[in-house]
VOPAGU-2260 file (C-alpha; in pm, 1 decimal, decimal comma):
REM VOPAGU-2260
SITE   aa  ch    i         X         Y         Z
SITE  UNK   A    0    1661,7   11811,2    5981,1
SITE  UNK   A    1    1871,1   11618,5    5732,0
SITE  UNK   A    2    2246,2   11573,2    5684,1
SITE  UNK   A    3    2484,3   11333,6    5510,9
SITE  UNK   A    4    2770,3   11211,4    5733,5
SITE  UNK   A    5    3073,5   11120,7    5523,9
SITE  UNK   A    6    3350,5   10864,8    5564,8
SITE  UNK   A    7    3722,9   10925,1    5603,5
SITE  UNK   A    8    4034,7   10741,7    5491,0
SITE  UNK   A    9    4375,2   10715,0    5656,2
SITE  UNK   A   10    4662,6   10838,5    5443,5
SITE  UNK   A   11    4927,1   10633,7    5621,0
SITE  UNK   A   12    4921,7   10519,9    5981,5
SITE  UNK   A   13    5223,7   10475,3    6207,0
SITE  UNK   A   14    5201,6   10299,2    6543,0
SITE  UNK   A   15    5454,0   10498,6    6746,2
SITE  UNK   A   16    5452,1   10352,7    7097,5
SITE  UNK   A   17    5252,9   10151,1    7347,1
SITE  UNK   A   18    5134,4   10357,4    7641,3
SITE  UNK   A   19    5128,9   10260,5    8010,7
SITE  UNK   A   20    4748,1   10256,8    7995,6
SITE  UNK   A   21    4756,2    9984,1    7729,8
SITE  UNK   A   22    4660,5   10208,0    7440,1
SITE  UNK   A   23    4892,8   10306,3    7156,2
SITE  UNK   A   24    5017,5   10641,2    7030,1
SITE  UNK   A   25    4979,3   10673,8    6656,5
SITE  UNK   A   26    5020,3   10927,2    6381,4
SITE  UNK   A   27    4803,2   10938,2    6072,7
SITE  UNK   A   28    4640,8   11170,8    5823,6
SITE  UNK   A   29    4261,2   11166,0    5810,9
SITE  UNK   A   30    4106,3   11273,1    5481,3
SITE  UNK   A   31    3728,1   11308,7    5426,1
SITE  UNK   A   32    3571,2   11129,7    5129,3
SITE  UNK   A   33    3232,2   11143,7    4960,2
SITE  UNK   A   34    3091,5   10808,0    5071,1
SITE  UNK   A   35    2797,4   10918,8    5285,9
SITE  UNK   A   36    2523,3   10797,3    5516,5
SITE  UNK   A   37    2187,7   10973,2    5543,3
SITE  UNK   A   38    2085,0   11105,3    5886,0
SITE  UNK   A   39    1755,5   11277,8    5966,6
SITE  UNK   A   40    1550,7   11362,0    6272,2
SITE  UNK   A   41    1212,2   11517,4    6342,4
SITE  UNK   A   42    1053,0   11602,2    6673,2
SITE  UNK   A   43     860,1   11303,1    6801,1
SITE  UNK   A   44     486,4   11288,8    6857,5
SITE  UNK   A   45     547,4   11043,5    7142,7
SITE  UNK   A   46     733,3   11071,8    7470,4
SITE  UNK   A   47    1025,8   10854,8    7359,3
SITE  UNK   A   48    1321,8   10903,5    7129,2
SITE  UNK   A   49    1327,6   10632,2    6865,6
SITE  UNK   A   50    1567,4   10538,0    6588,7
SITE  UNK   A   51    1510,8   10355,9    6262,6
SITE  UNK   A   52    1795,8   10214,1    6054,9
SITE  UNK   A   53    1779,6   10119,6    5689,2
SITE  UNK   A   54    2012,9    9957,0    5438,6
SITE  UNK   A   55    2179,8    9750,1    5708,9
SITE  UNK   A   56    2088,8    9487,0    5963,6
SITE  UNK   A   57    2208,5    9548,1    6318,1
SITE  UNK   A   58    2197,6    9290,2    6592,8
SITE  UNK   A   59    2165,6    9396,0    6954,5
SITE  UNK   A   60    2015,1    9695,9    7128,6
SITE  UNK   A   61    1980,6    9992,7    6893,0
SITE  UNK   A   62    2007,4   10225,3    7193,5
SITE  UNK   A   63    2380,4   10151,7    7191,7
SITE  UNK   A   64    2417,3   10322,2    6854,0
SITE  UNK   A   65    2650,0   10623,4    6865,7
SITE  UNK   A   66    2380,0   10850,5    6720,5
SITE  UNK   A   67    2152,4   10776,9    7016,9
SITE  UNK   A   68    2446,7   10822,4    7251,5
SITE  UNK   A   69    2520,1   11162,5    7093,1
SITE  UNK   A   70    2158,4   11269,6    7151,4
SITE  UNK   A   71    2166,1   11152,8    7513,5
SITE  UNK   A   72    2498,3   11325,4    7574,0
SITE  UNK   A   73    2360,5   11666,0    7476,5
SITE  UNK   A   74    2028,3   11594,7    7644,8
SITE  UNK   A   75    2207,0   11576,6    7979,7
SITE  UNK   A   76    2308,4   11942,9    7945,8
SITE  UNK   A   77    2028,4   12083,7    7729,3
SITE  UNK   A   78    1652,6   12039,1    7733,2
SITE  UNK   A   79    1595,5   11838,1    7417,2
SITE  UNK   A   80    1254,2   11699,4    7317,2
SITE  UNK   A   81    1205,3   11335,1    7211,3
SITE  UNK   A   82    1305,0   11273,4    6848,8
SITE  UNK   A   83    1235,1   11030,6    6569,9
SITE  UNK   A   84    1573,0   10954,2    6413,5
SITE  UNK   A   85    1630,3   10790,8    6074,5
SITE  UNK   A   86    1970,5   10660,4    5965,8
SITE  UNK   A   87    2044,7   10513,1    5626,0
SITE  UNK   A   88    2377,1   10328,7    5640,8
SITE  UNK   A   89    2585,9   10338,5    5326,1
SITE  UNK   A   90    2928,4   10344,0    5493,7
SITE  UNK   A   91    3007,2    9981,3    5586,0
SITE  UNK   A   92    3076,1    9881,9    5945,4
SITE  UNK   A   93    3414,1    9743,9    6046,4
SITE  UNK   A   94    3587,9    9909,5    5755,3
SITE  UNK   A   95    3825,1   10164,9    5910,3
SITE  UNK   A   96    3623,6   10441,7    5744,7
SITE  UNK   A   97    3483,4   10607,7    6057,7
SITE  UNK   A   98    3117,3   10571,8    5962,3
SITE  UNK   A   99    2979,0   10538,5    6314,4
SITE  UNK   A  100    3194,9   10824,9    6438,7
SITE  UNK   A  101    3077,6   11045,4    6152,1
SITE  UNK   A  102    2712,1   10972,6    6227,6
SITE  UNK   A  103    2760,6   11067,6    6593,2
SITE  UNK   A  104    2952,3   11387,2    6517,1
SITE  UNK   A  105    2698,5   11500,0    6257,5
SITE  UNK   A  106    2420,4   11433,2    6508,2
SITE  UNK   A  107    2591,3   11666,7    6755,1
SITE  UNK   A  108    2627,3   11932,2    6484,9
SITE  UNK   A  109    2263,3   11898,5    6379,2
SITE  UNK   A  110    2131,1   11916,2    6735,4
SITE  UNK   A  111    2342,2   12224,0    6802,9
SITE  UNK   A  112    2211,9   12398,3    6491,6
SITE  UNK   A  113    1847,2   12293,6    6512,6
SITE  UNK   A  114    1801,2   12369,2    6881,7
SITE  UNK   A  115    2028,0   12676,3    6872,3
SITE  UNK   A  116    2249,5   12557,2    7157,7
SITE  UNK   A  117    2526,0   12799,1    7050,1
SITE  UNK   A  118    2804,7   12550,5    7115,7
SITE  UNK   A  119    3139,9   12647,5    6968,9
SITE  UNK   A  120    3341,8   12417,9    6745,9
SITE  UNK   A  121    3572,4   12344,5    7036,8
SITE  UNK   A  122    3282,1   12258,7    7266,7
SITE  UNK   A  123    3135,3   12025,5    7005,8
SITE  UNK   A  124    3472,6   11855,9    6972,6
SITE  UNK   A  125    3483,0   11804,7    7349,3
SITE  UNK   A  126    3141,9   11637,0    7340,1
SITE  UNK   A  127    3247,7   11428,1    7040,1
SITE  UNK   A  128    3562,5   11309,6    7220,4
SITE  UNK   A  129    3338,6   11151,2    7484,2
SITE  UNK   A  130    3184,0   10931,5    7214,5
SITE  UNK   A  131    3497,6   10796,6    7045,4
SITE  UNK   A  132    3848,6   10873,5    6927,9
SITE  UNK   A  133    3755,8   10952,6    6565,7
SITE  UNK   A  134    3444,0   11155,2    6643,3
SITE  UNK   A  135    3605,1   11498,6    6695,2
SITE  UNK   A  136    3755,5   11484,8    6344,6
SITE  UNK   A  137    3411,4   11501,8    6186,3
SITE  UNK   A  138    3318,5   11825,2    6364,8
SITE  UNK   A  139    3552,8   12028,0    6142,6
SITE  UNK   A  140    3552,0   11754,0    5879,2
SITE  UNK   A  141    3865,1   11858,9    5692,2
SITE  UNK   A  142    4208,6   11695,7    5641,6
SITE  UNK   A  143    4394,2   11657,5    5970,0
SITE  UNK   A  144    4724,8   11526,9    6103,6
SITE  UNK   A  145    4633,4   11293,2    6389,0
SITE  UNK   A  146    4845,8   11203,5    6691,7
SITE  UNK   A  147    4818,9   11050,8    7039,3
SITE  UNK   A  148    4558,3   10775,3    7067,5
SITE  UNK   A  149    4382,8   10926,3    6767,2
SITE  UNK   A  150    4235,8   11219,2    6959,6
SITE  UNK   A  151    4482,5   11501,8    6882,4
SITE  UNK   A  152    4402,1   11675,5    6554,4
SITE  UNK   A  153    4605,7   11941,7    6375,4
SITE  UNK   A  154    4530,2   12113,5    6046,1
SITE  UNK   A  155    4737,7   11992,6    5751,2
SITE  UNK   A  156    4773,7   12158,5    5413,4
SITE  UNK   A  157    4696,0   11875,0    5174,2
SITE  UNK   A  158    4456,3   11851,2    4881,5
SITE  UNK   A  159    4368,1   11557,2    4658,6
SITE  UNK   A  160    4112,9   11756,5    4460,3
SITE  UNK   A  161    4076,3   11621,4    4109,3
SITE  UNK   A  162    4188,2   11269,0    4194,9
SITE  UNK   A  163    3945,6   10976,0    4199,3
SITE  UNK   A  164    3908,4   10714,7    4472,3
SITE  UNK   A  165    3779,2   10359,3    4478,5
SITE  UNK   A  166    3703,6   10189,4    4812,3
SITE  UNK   A  167    3678,4    9811,5    4835,8
SITE  UNK   A  168    3540,3    9638,4    5145,9
SITE  UNK   A  169    3566,7    9258,7    5165,9
SITE  UNK   A  170    3332,1    9061,7    5388,5
SITE  UNK   A  171    3585,9    9056,1    5671,6
SITE  UNK   A  172    3559,6    9213,9    6015,4
SITE  UNK   A  173    3883,5    9285,4    6203,0
SITE  UNK   A  174    3853,4    9372,8    6574,6
SITE  UNK   A  175    4092,1    9652,8    6665,8
SITE  UNK   A  176    4276,8    9445,5    6932,2
SITE  UNK   A  177    4338,6    9179,9    6668,1
SITE  UNK   A  178    4483,5    9440,7    6431,8
SITE  UNK   A  179    4721,5    9564,4    6702,4
SITE  UNK   A  180    4831,3    9211,9    6795,8
SITE  UNK   A  181    5178,4    9148,6    6661,3
SITE  UNK   A  182    5243,8    9512,4    6569,2
SITE  UNK   A  183    5583,5    9638,4    6677,3
SITE  UNK   A  184    5553,0   10007,4    6771,7
SITE  UNK   A  185    5840,0   10220,3    6649,6
SITE  UNK   A  186    5905,9   10579,8    6555,7
SITE  UNK   A  187    5914,8   10618,1    6176,0
SITE  UNK   A  188    6218,9   10758,2    6002,6
SITE  UNK   A  189    6006,9   11019,8    5824,5
SITE  UNK   A  190    5710,3   11208,9    5963,7
SITE  UNK   A  191    5382,6   11169,8    5773,4
SITE  UNK   A  192    5355,9   11546,9    5745,0
SITE  UNK   A  193    5680,5   11547,5    5548,1
SITE  UNK   A  194    5583,4   11248,6    5334,1
SITE  UNK   A  195    5249,9   11410,9    5244,3
SITE  UNK   A  196    5436,2   11697,3    5074,8
SITE  UNK   A  197    5600,7   11456,6    4828,2
SITE  UNK   A  198    5446,0   11386,7    4484,8
SITE  UNK   A  199    5171,4   11128,3    4526,4
SITE  UNK   A  200    5360,8   10884,1    4304,4
SITE  UNK   A  201    5624,7   10859,5    4578,7
SITE  UNK   A  202    5375,7   10770,2    4851,5
SITE  UNK   A  203    5374,2   10404,2    4751,0
SITE  UNK   A  204    5730,2   10361,2    4877,3
SITE  UNK   A  205    5725,5   10610,4    5164,3
SITE  UNK   A  206    5377,0   10614,4    5321,4
SITE  UNK   A  207    5263,3   10303,4    5508,4
SITE  UNK   A  208    4985,2   10169,2    5728,5
SITE  UNK   A  209    5149,9    9967,3    6006,4
SITE  UNK   A  210    4833,7    9758,9    6054,6
SITE  UNK   A  211    4892,0    9600,1    5715,0
SITE  UNK   A  212    5187,8    9399,2    5848,5
SITE  UNK   A  213    4970,7    9181,6    6072,4
SITE  UNK   A  214    4637,7    9207,0    5890,0
SITE  UNK   A  215    4778,7    9104,2    5550,4
SITE  UNK   A  216    4947,6    8801,7    5706,9
SITE  UNK   A  217    4620,4    8673,5    5852,8
SITE  UNK   A  218    4397,4    8791,4    5567,8
SITE  UNK   A  219    4597,5    8766,0    5241,0
SITE  UNK   A  220    4284,3    8844,3    5041,1
SITE  UNK   A  221    4303,2    9202,8    5171,2
SITE  UNK   A  222    4662,3    9230,4    5049,1
SITE  UNK   A  223    4542,1    9100,2    4711,5
SITE  UNK   A  224    4288,3    9382,8    4690,1
SITE  UNK   A  225    4561,7    9638,8    4743,8
SITE  UNK   A  226    4780,3    9479,8    4476,5
SITE  UNK   A  227    4490,7    9469,1    4228,8
SITE  UNK   A  228    4431,4    9839,1    4281,4
SITE  UNK   A  229    4792,9    9907,3    4187,4
SITE  UNK   A  230    4767,8    9666,5    3892,8
SITE  UNK   A  231    4466,7    9858,5    3760,8
SITE  UNK   A  232    4636,4   10197,1    3774,6
SITE  UNK   A  233    4617,3   10336,8    4128,4
SITE  UNK   A  234    4890,9   10588,7    4207,3
SITE  UNK   A  235    4851,8   10512,8    4577,9
SITE  UNK   A  236    4665,7   10238,0    4761,9
SITE  UNK   A  237    4634,2   10147,3    5129,7
SITE  UNK   A  238    4417,5    9979,5    5387,9
SITE  UNK   A  239    4223,6   10241,7    5582,9
SITE  UNK   A  240    4277,1   10240,7    5958,9
SITE  UNK   A  241    4268,1    9890,1    6103,4
SITE  UNK   A  242    4069,9    9769,7    5800,6
SITE  UNK   A  243    3923,9    9591,0    5634,5
SITE  UNK   A  244    3846,9    9848,8    5362,4
SITE  UNK   A  245    4121,1    9923,6    5109,0
SITE  UNK   A  246    4124,4   10231,4    4887,7
SITE  UNK   A  247    4302,9   10326,0    4569,3
SITE  UNK   A  248    4363,6   10679,2    4442,5
SITE  UNK   A  249    4357,4   10724,5    4064,2
SITE  UNK   A  250    4430,0   11009,6    3826,3
SITE  UNK   A  251    4151,8   10901,1    3591,6
SITE  UNK   A  252    3796,7   10788,4    3662,1
SITE  UNK   A  253    3800,8   10409,2    3676,5
SITE  UNK   A  254    3527,8   10144,6    3706,1
SITE  UNK   A  255    3638,1    9831,2    3890,8
SITE  UNK   A  256    3301,4    9684,1    3990,2
SITE  UNK   A  257    3355,3    9386,2    3762,1
SITE  UNK   A  258    3706,9    9331,5    3897,0
SITE  UNK   A  259    3578,3    9322,4    4255,8
SITE  UNK   A  260    3243,1    9154,9    4194,8
SITE  UNK   A  261    3076,7    9032,3    4512,6
SITE  UNK   A  262    3242,1    9293,4    4733,3
SITE  UNK   A  263    3139,5    9639,2    4847,4
SITE  UNK   A  264    3271,7    9885,6    4588,2
SITE  UNK   A  265    3235,6   10263,5    4599,2
SITE  UNK   A  266    3400,1   10522,7    4376,6
SITE  UNK   A  267    3399,7   10900,1    4368,1
SITE  UNK   A  268    3598,0   11216,3    4309,9
SITE  UNK   A  269    3809,2   11358,4    4590,6
SITE  UNK   A  270    3769,1   11717,6    4706,7
């Protein structure tokens, strides 16, 4: 069985408060985009489940991959045979694009469909939540207003259909604790739901990613990417999540590969 897990971007991200458990409450808008991995499995001819990755080099034990963890999670409750799993990584790691979470969620969806487990959407989301905060989003895989620690999802009526997006990923990895360091949690004056109803041209002044305050200070080259996107015609640009990918939304199809030579560059049309 074959599927194509897609990435997401954050349209704004507010760090609301630090919780007693050490985590933070946030609000954000997750929006799916067309940058996709390739994920396939077939029933194995051996007694072990194996996984093969392509298009990326991964250090460490591959059994720690979220796709394998998704398989094992369902295998504890359902009788699943050993599988041969193939994953082609196109969504970069450490980008704030949710690639690993998407792979895991799509694996749950595929297993449910292929083995006819009859799990509801809500049940799949509950399994996905055990794998990571972003994972449940990719079960429904449609725009969502996100709250709490990134695990509370509500439908939001927003469409960027017809706009074009360019995603730039520099060769920088930002650990999430590092991104939170120095952030001052505070309740925003305007809710992201309200801001999202404004014309997109007004988002530049009203919609923000709070991680940018600390990340841009330590990594000014990421701030430069955002500014270049505006300089080349983006109507809205932002770092996605805790970075380090930055995206720009354009009204017209634009090719910036030469401008960002030597960096990961992906472009596509939004749905």
